[in-house]
DRENBA-674643 format. One record per residue: residue in one letter; y, z, x of N, C-alpha, C in turn; residue number from 1. Coordinates in steps of 0.2 Angstrom, whole numbers. Layout:
BEGIN
('A'; (Y; Z; X); (Y; Z; X); (Y; Z; X); NUM)
...
END
This chain:
BEGIN
('M'; (-72; 41; 142); (-70; 46; 137); (-70; 53; 140); 1)
('N'; (-64; 56; 138); (-63; 63; 140); (-67; 67; 135); 2)
('E'; (-73; 70; 137); (-77; 74; 132); (-73; 80; 129); 3)
('K'; (-69; 83; 133); (-65; 89; 131); (-61; 87; 125); 4)
('D'; (-57; 81; 126); (-53; 79; 120); (-57; 77; 114); 5)
('S'; (-62; 74; 115); (-66; 73; 109); (-69; 79; 105); 6)
('A'; (-71; 84; 110); (-73; 90; 107); (-68; 94; 103); 7)
('K'; (-62; 93; 106); (-56; 96; 102); (-55; 94; 95); 8)
('V'; (-57; 87; 94); (-56; 84; 88); (-62; 87; 83); 9)
('F'; (-68; 87; 86); (-73; 89; 82); (-72; 97; 80); 10)
('S'; (-69; 100; 84); (-68; 108; 83); (-63; 108; 77); 11)
('V'; (-57; 104; 77); (-53; 104; 72); (-56; 103; 65); 12)
('W'; (-60; 98; 65); (-64; 96; 59); (-68; 102; 56); 13)
('D'; (-71; 105; 61); (-76; 110; 59); (-72; 117; 57); 14)
('S'; (-67; 118; 60); (-63; 124; 59); (-59; 123; 52); 15)
('E'; (-55; 118; 52); (-51; 117; 46); (-54; 114; 40); 16)
('N'; (-59; 110; 41); (-62; 107; 35); (-70; 108; 35); 17)
('K'; (-72; 114; 36); (-79; 115; 36); (-81; 116; 28); 18)
('I'; (-86; 112; 27); (-88; 111; 20); (-94; 116; 18); 19)
('L'; (-93; 121; 14); (-98; 125; 12); (-102; 124; 6); 20)
('Q'; (-98; 120; 1); (-101; 118; -5); (-100; 111; -7); 21)
('P'; (-105; 107; -4); (-104; 100; -4); (-104; 97; -12); 22)
('N'; (-101; 92; -13); (-101; 88; -19); (-106; 83; -18); 23)
('K'; (-111; 83; -23); (-117; 78; -22); (-116; 71; -26); 24)
('K'; (-110; 70; -29); (-109; 64; -32); (-109; 58; -28); 25)
('E'; (-112; 53; -30); (-113; 47; -26); (-107; 42; -27); 26)
('L'; (-105; 39; -21); (-99; 34; -22); (-101; 27; -24); 27)
('L'; (-97; 24; -28); (-98; 17; -30); (-95; 12; -24); 28)
('F'; (-99; 9; -20); (-97; 6; -14); (-93; -1; -16); 29)
('E'; (-95; -3; -22); (-91; -9; -24); (-84; -8; -25); 30)
('I'; (-82; -2; -28); (-75; 0; -29); (-72; 2; -22); 31)
('V'; (-76; 5; -18); (-73; 6; -11); (-71; 0; -7); 32)
('D'; (-75; -5; -8); (-74; -12; -5); (-67; -15; -7); 33)
('Q'; (-66; -14; -14); (-60; -17; -17); (-54; -13; -14); 34)
('V'; (-55; -6; -14); (-49; -2; -12); (-48; -4; -4); 35)
('A'; (-53; -4; 0); (-52; -6; 7); (-48; -12; 8); 36)
('S'; (-50; -17; 4); (-47; -24; 5); (-40; -24; 3); 37)
('S'; (-38; -20; -2); (-31; -19; -4); (-26; -16; 1); 38)
('F'; (-29; -12; 5); (-25; -8; 10); (-24; -12; 16); 39)
('A'; (-28; -17; 18); (-27; -21; 24); (-24; -28; 23); 40)
('S'; (-21; -30; 29); (-19; -37; 29); (-21; -40; 36); 41)
('G'; (-25; -45; 36); (-27; -47; 43); (-34; -45; 44); 42)
('S'; (-36; -45; 50); (-43; -43; 52); (-44; -36; 52); 43)
('F'; (-49; -33; 48); (-50; -26; 48); (-57; -25; 46); 44)
('Y'; (-59; -18; 47); (-65; -16; 45); (-64; -9; 42); 45)
('Y'; (-69; -6; 38); (-68; 0; 35); (-74; 4; 36); 46)
('F'; (-74; 11; 35); (-80; 15; 35); (-78; 21; 31); 47)
('V'; (-84; 24; 28); (-83; 30; 24); (-86; 36; 29); 48)
('L'; (-82; 40; 31); (-83; 46; 35); (-85; 52; 31); 49)
('N'; (-91; 55; 32); (-93; 61; 28); (-93; 67; 32); 50)
('F'; (-88; 71; 30); (-87; 77; 34); (-92; 82; 34); 51)
('E'; (-97; 82; 29); (-102; 86; 29); (-107; 86; 35); 52)
('N'; (-107; 80; 38); (-111; 79; 44); (-108; 75; 49); 53)
('I'; (-101; 74; 48); (-97; 70; 53); (-101; 63; 54); 54)
('G'; (-104; 60; 49); (-108; 54; 49); (-105; 49; 45); 55)
('M'; (-107; 43; 46); (-105; 37; 43); (-109; 35; 37); 56)
('D'; (-106; 36; 31); (-110; 34; 25); (-110; 26; 24); 57)
('F'; (-105; 23; 27); (-105; 16; 27); (-100; 13; 32); 58)
('V'; (-102; 7; 35); (-97; 4; 40); (-98; -3; 38); 59)
('S'; (-92; -7; 37); (-91; -14; 35); (-93; -18; 41); 60)
('E'; (-95; -24; 39); (-96; -30; 44); (-90; -32; 48); 61)
('G'; (-84; -30; 46); (-78; -32; 49); (-78; -29; 56); 62)
('V'; (-81; -24; 58); (-81; -20; 64); (-83; -25; 70); 63)
('K'; (-88; -30; 68); (-90; -34; 73); (-84; -39; 75); 64)
('N'; (-80; -41; 71); (-75; -46; 72); (-69; -42; 76); 65)
('V'; (-68; -36; 74); (-62; -33; 77); (-64; -30; 84); 66)
('L'; (-70; -26; 84); (-71; -23; 90); (-78; -25; 94); 67)
('G'; (-81; -30; 91); (-87; -33; 94); (-93; -28; 94); 68)
('I'; (-93; -23; 89); (-98; -18; 88); (-102; -19; 82); 69)
('E'; (-109; -18; 82); (-113; -19; 76); (-111; -13; 72); 70)
('P'; (-111; -14; 65); (-110; -8; 61); (-114; -2; 62); 71)
('K'; (-120; -3; 63); (-125; 2; 64); (-124; 6; 71); 72)
('D'; (-120; 4; 75); (-118; 7; 81); (-111; 10; 81); 73)
('F'; (-108; 10; 76); (-101; 13; 75); (-102; 20; 72); 74)
('S'; (-100; 25; 76); (-100; 32; 75); (-94; 35; 77); 75)
('M'; (-92; 41; 75); (-86; 45; 78); (-87; 46; 86); 76)
('N'; (-93; 47; 88); (-94; 48; 95); (-92; 42; 99); 77)
('N'; (-95; 36; 96); (-94; 30; 100); (-87; 28; 99); 78)
('A'; (-83; 29; 93); (-76; 28; 93); (-72; 31; 98); 79)
('F'; (-74; 38; 99); (-70; 41; 104); (-71; 39; 111); 80)
('K'; (-77; 36; 112); (-78; 33; 119); (-74; 27; 120); 81)
('I'; (-72; 23; 115); (-68; 17; 116); (-61; 18; 115); 82)
('M'; (-59; 24; 113); (-52; 26; 111); (-48; 26; 118); 83)
('H'; (-42; 24; 118); (-37; 24; 124); (-37; 32; 125); 84)
('P'; (-37; 34; 132); (-37; 41; 134); (-30; 44; 131); 85)
('E'; (-25; 41; 131); (-19; 44; 129); (-19; 46; 121); 86)
('D'; (-22; 41; 117); (-23; 42; 110); (-28; 48; 109); 87)
('L'; (-33; 48; 112); (-38; 53; 111); (-36; 60; 113); 88)
('A'; (-31; 60; 118); (-28; 67; 120); (-24; 69; 114); 89)
('K'; (-21; 65; 110); (-17; 67; 105); (-21; 68; 98); 90)
('M'; (-27; 66; 98); (-31; 65; 92); (-32; 72; 88); 91)
('N'; (-33; 77; 92); (-34; 84; 89); (-28; 86; 86); 92)
('E'; (-22; 85; 89); (-16; 87; 86); (-14; 83; 80); 93)
('K'; (-16; 77; 80); (-15; 73; 74); (-19; 75; 68); 94)
('E'; (-25; 77; 69); (-30; 79; 64); (-28; 86; 61); 95)
('A'; (-26; 90; 66); (-24; 97; 64); (-18; 96; 59); 96)
('I'; (-13; 92; 60); (-7; 91; 56); (-10; 88; 49); 97)
('V'; (-14; 83; 49); (-17; 80; 43); (-20; 85; 39); 98)
('F'; (-24; 90; 41); (-27; 95; 37); (-22; 100; 35); 99)
('D'; (-17; 102; 39); (-12; 106; 37); (-8; 104; 31); 100)
('F'; (-7; 97; 32); (-3; 94; 26); (-7; 94; 20); 101)
('F'; (-13; 92; 20); (-17; 91; 14); (-19; 98; 11); 102)
('F'; (-20; 103; 15); (-22; 109; 12); (-17; 114; 11); 103)
('K'; (-11; 114; 14); (-6; 119; 13); (0; 116; 9); 104)
('K'; (1; 109; 9); (6; 106; 5); (4; 103; -2); 105)
('L'; (-3; 102; -2); (-5; 98; -8); (-10; 102; -12); 106)
('S'; (-10; 101; -19); (-16; 104; -22); (-22; 99; -21); 107)
('V'; (-28; 101; -23); (-34; 97; -22); (-33; 91; -26); 108)
('E'; (-30; 91; -32); (-29; 85; -36); (-25; 80; -33); 109)
('D'; (-19; 82; -29); (-14; 78; -26); (-17; 75; -20); 110)
('M'; (-22; 78; -17); (-25; 75; -11); (-27; 68; -11); 111)
('F'; (-29; 66; -17); (-31; 59; -19); (-26; 54; -19); 112)
('L'; (-19; 57; -20); (-14; 52; -21); (-10; 50; -14); 113)
('Y'; (-13; 53; -8); (-10; 51; -2); (-15; 48; 3); 114)
('K'; (-12; 44; 7); (-16; 41; 13); (-12; 44; 19); 115)
('S'; (-16; 45; 24); (-13; 47; 31); (-13; 41; 35); 116)
('V'; (-8; 39; 39); (-7; 33; 43); (-5; 34; 50); 117)
('Y'; (-8; 31; 55); (-5; 32; 62); (-8; 26; 66); 118)
('I'; (-6; 25; 72); (-8; 19; 76); (-12; 22; 82); 119)
('M'; (-17; 18; 84); (-21; 20; 89); (-24; 14; 93); 120)
('R'; (-27; 15; 99); (-30; 9; 102); (-37; 10; 104); 121)
('L'; (-41; 5; 102); (-48; 5; 103); (-50; -1; 107); 122)
('K'; (-55; 0; 112); (-57; -5; 116); (-62; -10; 113); 123)
('H'; (-61; -16; 113); (-66; -21; 111); (-71; -21; 117); 124)
('T'; (-77; -24; 115); (-83; -25; 120); (-81; -29; 125); 125)
('N'; (-76; -33; 125); (-73; -38; 130); (-69; -34; 135); 126)
('G'; (-68; -28; 134); (-64; -24; 138); (-56; -23; 137); 127)
('I'; (-54; -27; 132); (-47; -27; 130); (-46; -22; 124); 128)
('Y'; (-40; -18; 125); (-38; -13; 120); (-35; -17; 114); 129)
('K'; (-37; -15; 108); (-34; -18; 102); (-30; -12; 99); 130)
('T'; (-24; -14; 96); (-20; -10; 93); (-22; -9; 86); 131)
('I'; (-24; -3; 83); (-27; -2; 77); (-22; 2; 72); 132)
('L'; (-21; -1; 66); (-17; 3; 61); (-23; 7; 57); 133)
('H'; (-23; 14; 58); (-28; 18; 55); (-25; 21; 48); 134)
('Q'; (-28; 20; 43); (-26; 22; 36); (-32; 26; 33); 135)
('A'; (-31; 32; 31); (-37; 36; 28); (-35; 39; 21); 136)
('Q'; (-39; 38; 17); (-38; 40; 10); (-44; 44; 8); 137)
('V'; (-43; 50; 5); (-48; 55; 2); (-52; 51; -3); 138)
('L'; (-58; 51; -3); (-63; 48; -8); (-66; 54; -12); 139)
('S'; (-68; 59; -9); (-71; 65; -13); (-69; 72; -10); 140)
('A'; (-69; 77; -14); (-68; 84; -11); (-74; 88; -13); 141)
('S'; (-76; 93; -8); (-81; 97; -9); (-80; 102; -15); 142)
('D'; (-85; 105; -17); (-83; 110; -23); (-79; 116; -21); 143)
('D'; (-79; 117; -14); (-74; 123; -11); (-68; 120; -9); 144)
('G'; (-66; 114; -11); (-59; 111; -10); (-58; 108; -3); 145)
('K'; (-63; 106; 0); (-62; 103; 7); (-63; 96; 6); 146)
('I'; (-60; 92; 11); (-61; 85; 11); (-68; 83; 13); 147)
('Q'; (-72; 80; 8); (-79; 78; 10); (-80; 71; 12); 148)
('K'; (-77; 66; 9); (-77; 60; 11); (-71; 56; 11); 149)
('T'; (-69; 52; 17); (-63; 48; 17); (-65; 41; 18); 150)
('L'; (-61; 37; 15); (-61; 30; 17); (-56; 28; 22); 151)
('C'; (-58; 26; 28); (-54; 24; 34); (-54; 17; 35); 152)
('I'; (-48; 14; 35); (-47; 7; 36); (-43; 5; 42); 153)
('H'; (-46; 1; 47); (-44; 0; 53); (-42; -8; 53); 154)
('T'; (-35; -9; 53); (-33; -16; 54); (-30; -17; 61); 155)
('D'; (-32; -23; 63); (-30; -26; 70); (-23; -28; 69); 156)
('I'; (-19; -25; 73); (-12; -27; 73); (-9; -29; 80); 157)
('T'; (-14; -30; 84); (-13; -31; 91); (-8; -37; 92); 158)
('Y'; (-8; -42; 88); (-4; -48; 89); (4; -47; 88); 159)
('L'; (5; -41; 85); (12; -39; 84); (16; -36; 90); 160)
('N'; (12; -34; 95); (14; -31; 101); (19; -25; 99); 161)
('I'; (16; -21; 95); (20; -15; 93); (20; -10; 98); 162)
('P'; (25; -7; 100); (26; -1; 104); (21; 5; 102); 163)
('I'; (17; 8; 106); (13; 13; 103); (17; 20; 102); 164)
('N'; (16; 23; 97); (19; 30; 96); (14; 34; 92); 165)
('H'; (15; 40; 92); (11; 45; 89); (13; 48; 83); 166)
('K'; (17; 45; 79); (20; 47; 73); (14; 47; 67); 167)
('L'; (15; 51; 63); (10; 51; 57); (14; 50; 51); 168)
('S'; (11; 47; 46); (14; 46; 39); (9; 48; 34); 169)
('F'; (12; 51; 29); (8; 53; 23); (11; 49; 17); 170)
('I'; (8; 44; 15); (11; 39; 10); (8; 40; 3); 171)
('S'; (12; 40; -2); (10; 40; -9); (14; 35; -13); 172)
('T'; (11; 32; -18); (15; 27; -22); (18; 31; -28); 173)
('I'; (16; 37; -29); (19; 41; -35); (21; 48; -33); 174)
('R'; (21; 49; -27); (24; 56; -25); (28; 55; -19); 175)
('P'; (33; 59; -17); (37; 58; -11); (32; 57; -4); 176)
('S'; (34; 53; 0); (31; 52; 6); (33; 56; 12); 177)
('Y'; (29; 58; 17); (31; 62; 22); (30; 59; 29); 178)
('Y'; (34; 61; 34); (33; 58; 40); (33; 64; 45); 179)
('Y'; (29; 64; 50); (28; 69; 56); (30; 66; 62); 180)
('S'; (35; 69; 66); (37; 66; 73); (35; 72; 78); 181)
('F'; (31; 70; 83); (30; 74; 88); (36; 76; 92); 182)
('E'; (41; 72; 92); (47; 73; 96); (51; 79; 93); 183)
('T'; (51; 79; 86); (55; 85; 83); (50; 91; 81); 184)
('G'; (43; 89; 80); (39; 94; 78); (40; 96; 70); 185)
('C'; (43; 91; 67); (45; 92; 60); (41; 87; 55); 186)
('L'; (39; 90; 49); (37; 86; 44); (43; 84; 39); 187)
('T'; (44; 78; 38); (50; 76; 35); (49; 72; 29); 188)
('S'; (52; 74; 23); (51; 70; 17); (55; 64; 18); 189)
('E'; (54; 59; 13); (57; 53; 13); (65; 53; 11); 190)
('N'; (66; 59; 8); (73; 60; 6); (77; 63; 12); 191)
('E'; (74; 65; 17); (77; 68; 23); (74; 64; 29); 192)
('S'; (75; 58; 28); (71; 53; 33); (74; 54; 40); 193)
('I'; (69; 54; 45); (71; 53; 52); (74; 47; 54); 194)
('L'; (73; 42; 49); (76; 35; 51); (82; 34; 47); 195)
('N'; (86; 39; 45); (92; 38; 41); (92; 34; 35); 196)
('I'; (86; 34; 32); (85; 30; 25); (86; 36; 20); 197)
('E'; (92; 37; 18); (93; 43; 14); (92; 42; 7); 198)
('K'; (89; 46; 3); (88; 46; -4); (84; 40; -7); 199)
('D'; (81; 36; -2); (78; 30; -4); (71; 29; -1); 200)
('C'; (66; 27; -5); (60; 26; -2); (60; 20; 1); 201)
('F'; (57; 19; 7); (57; 14; 12); (55; 7; 8); 202)
('K'; (50; 7; 4); (48; 1; 1); (53; -1; -5); 203)
('D'; (57; 3; -6); (62; 1; -12); (69; -1; -9); 204)
('I'; (70; -1; -3); (77; -3; 0); (78; -10; 1); 205)
('F'; (72; -14; 0); (73; -21; 1); (73; -25; -5); 206)
('S'; (76; -31; -5); (76; -35; -11); (69; -39; -11); 207)
('K'; (68; -42; -17); (62; -46; -18); (61; -51; -12); 208)
('R'; (67; -55; -11); (67; -60; -6); (66; -57; 1); 209)
('E'; (69; -51; 2); (68; -48; 9); (61; -46; 10); 210)
('K'; (58; -44; 5); (51; -42; 6); (46; -48; 7); 211)
('E'; (48; -53; 4); (45; -60; 5); (45; -62; 12); 212)
('I'; (51; -61; 15); (53; -64; 22); (49; -59; 27); 213)
('V'; (49; -52; 25); (46; -48; 30); (38; -49; 30); 214)
('K'; (35; -51; 25); (28; -52; 25); (27; -59; 29); 215)
('L'; (31; -64; 28); (30; -70; 32); (31; -69; 39); 216)
('M'; (36; -64; 41); (37; -63; 48); (31; -59; 51); 217)
('A'; (28; -55; 47); (22; -51; 49); (16; -56; 51); 218)
('K'; (16; -62; 48); (11; -66; 49); (12; -71; 56); 219)
('G'; (18; -69; 59); (20; -73; 65); (23; -79; 64); 220)
('I'; (25; -81; 58); (29; -87; 56); (36; -87; 59); 221)
('K'; (38; -93; 62); (45; -93; 65); (50; -94; 59); 222)
('Y'; (56; -92; 61); (61; -92; 56); (63; -99; 53); 223)
('N'; (62; -105; 57); (63; -111; 54); (58; -113; 49); 224)
('E'; (52; -111; 51); (46; -112; 46); (47; -108; 40); 225)
('I'; (49; -102; 40); (50; -97; 34); (56; -101; 30); 226)
('A'; (61; -103; 33); (66; -107; 29); (63; -112; 25); 227)
('K'; (59; -116; 28); (56; -122; 24); (51; -119; 19); 228)
('I'; (48; -114; 20); (43; -111; 15); (47; -109; 9); 229)
('I'; (52; -105; 10); (56; -103; 4); (62; -107; 2); 230)
('F'; (63; -113; 5); (68; -118; 3); (75; -115; 4); 231)
('V'; (76; -112; 10); (83; -110; 12); (85; -112; 19); 232)
('S'; (91; -112; 21); (92; -114; 28); (90; -108; 33); 233)
('P'; (89; -110; 40); (88; -105; 45); (94; -100; 46); 234)
('H'; (100; -102; 44); (105; -98; 45); (105; -92; 39); 235)
('T'; (102; -94; 34); (101; -89; 28); (96; -84; 30); 236)
('I'; (90; -87; 33); (85; -82; 36); (87; -77; 41); 237)
('N'; (92; -80; 46); (95; -76; 51); (99; -70; 48); 238)
('A'; (103; -72; 42); (107; -67; 39); (102; -62; 36); 239)
('H'; (97; -64; 32); (92; -59; 29); (89; -54; 34); 240)
('K'; (87; -57; 40); (84; -53; 46); (89; -48; 48); 241)
('K'; (96; -49; 49); (100; -44; 51); (101; -39; 45); 242)
('N'; (101; -41; 39); (102; -36; 33); (95; -31; 33); 243)
('I'; (89; -35; 34); (83; -31; 34); (83; -26; 39); 244)
('L'; (85; -27; 46); (85; -23; 51); (90; -17; 50); 245)
('R'; (96; -19; 47); (101; -14; 46); (99; -9; 40); 246)
('K'; (96; -11; 35); (93; -7; 30); (88; -2; 32); 247)
('S'; (83; -5; 37); (77; -1; 39); (79; 4; 44); 248)
('G'; (85; 3; 48); (86; 7; 54); (82; 5; 60); 249)
('C'; (78; -1; 59); (74; -3; 65); (78; -7; 70); 250)
('K'; (77; -6; 76); (80; -10; 82); (78; -17; 83); 251)
('N'; (72; -19; 81); (70; -25; 82); (64; -27; 77); 252)
('T'; (62; -33; 78); (57; -35; 73); (50; -32; 74); 253)
('P'; (47; -31; 80); (41; -27; 81); (41; -20; 78); 254)
('E'; (47; -16; 79); (48; -10; 76); (48; -10; 68); 255)
('L'; (51; -15; 65); (51; -16; 58); (44; -18; 55); 256)
('I'; (41; -22; 58); (34; -24; 56); (29; -18; 56); 257)
('A'; (30; -14; 62); (26; -8; 62); (27; -3; 57); 258)
('R'; (34; -2; 55); (36; 2; 50); (33; 0; 43); 259)
('C'; (34; -6; 42); (31; -9; 36); (24; -9; 35); 260)
('Y'; (20; -9; 40); (13; -8; 40); (11; -1; 38); 261)
('V'; (15; 4; 42); (13; 11; 41); (15; 13; 33); 262)
('E'; (20; 10; 31); (23; 11; 24); (19; 8; 19); 263)
('G'; (14; 3; 21); (10; -1; 16); (14; -6; 12); 264)
('L'; (20; -8; 15); (24; -14; 12); (20; -20; 13); 265)
('I'; (17; -21; 19); (13; -27; 21); (6; -25; 22); 266)
END
């Protein structure tokens, strides 16, 4: 672990989200568990990060399956130790953009309507890096309007062989979604999409049947098997695939599945 890179992340959290008036309301973890389960597809774990002390209020048992770590041993310091060096070097920039978005573009009330999403790599205890879809949702705000607790869901998407990028998404089901690209340095709304999906929200550009096919593709099911499952010919599945890629602006299936994960479509 590069200690300078991890120190930069802690510095961003301390400077941008320093809590002076904590909210003492307790969380109902039964509800948190339900929310986390609805965000993830496949192997995952979740944790509640408390920015008052940068500590874990809770870590789910799933971390043992995904990373080989006991819940009691999972902390931000330990997460930084197993994070891929390239991802850790970008982490402070990502978190600075996250706070800039939540504090400068949203009201305190609207902070609860968005989740921030990006991809990272964390090393399993067996030495192999896992590709992790990171999703974070604000659970509570301090009395001085800072983010006090967040629910973070880490889904293992290694099997998709997704190319690693450092894009961020800010996703809402009832407000415009936004995307940040380090290549352009711009925060873009979904109506000015960098993927040329104009005037349409990504999750609404597909038909019901196309969404069904995408979800089956994400599970690694082959086209011939998908055809049997939904009672159509392989030729029809291939035609659907071409249409799905065309609508999404994605070049290939891994890019499509990555985009769908980030958008919460699957």
